[in-house]
N, C-alpha and C positions, 0 to 999 in steps of 0.2 A: 304714529309711531310704536313698533313693534319691542315686544320689552329685550330681546335680543339681539335687534337693529345693532349691524357694523357700522364703525365709521371710522374713518380716516388712522385714528390714533389706535383706534384696536386694533384696527390691521397691520400697524407699524410694530406693534407691541410684542404682536404672532412670530411676526416677522425676523423684528430681535430675538425674543427669546426661541425661535426654530434654528438660528442660524449660529448664538453661542451654544446650544444645545447640540453640534454638528461640528462642531470647531469651526469654523469658519472665519473669516476679518472678514469686513466690507470690502476691501479689493476682492477677496477670495470670492464673493461669491458675485461681487462686479464683474469681474473677470466670466465666470461663470455662467453668467446672465449675459454676456456681451452688453455692460452697462457698467455704467462711472461709477466711483464707490460716493459723487454725491449724490446720486440716484439713489441710493440705497442709505444713505445721511438720512435722504430728507422724505424717502419713503416713514424710515423707523421713527423719524421725529413728526409722524402725523399731516404731514406737508396735501394739502387736501390736490394738489394739477399733476403729481406724478402721474406720465403717461400710463389708459390702459392695458396697454399692451406688453410695457416695460413693469407693470405689475405681475398681472401671469405670468410674464416668463419667469422673475424673479421664481414666484409663486412656485410653478411645479419643480425650479431647479432647488427646491428647499422641498419636493415631495409634499403639500400642504392641497389638500383638495380644494375647493371652491366648490357650497351648490349653492344653484339658482332654485329658492322655491315660488310657485305660482302663489298669493296670497289673496286672489280676490278672487268672486266669482262671474264666472263666464254668460 
């Protein structure tokens, strides 16, 4: 396990902070992300089964970049 490893709770908190900083309600973010308010709520609460496509769409709409880094040797 890496020291800075993300988990669903950390991702949810990042999304909640960004949404509030942009003065968006869960309903607003759901509308621009073409999903439901329930998805936003579940994601912000760290639910592990939110679809990755929806997560990526929400991150993009908030202007959050997700960077993947290869941590193994080939």
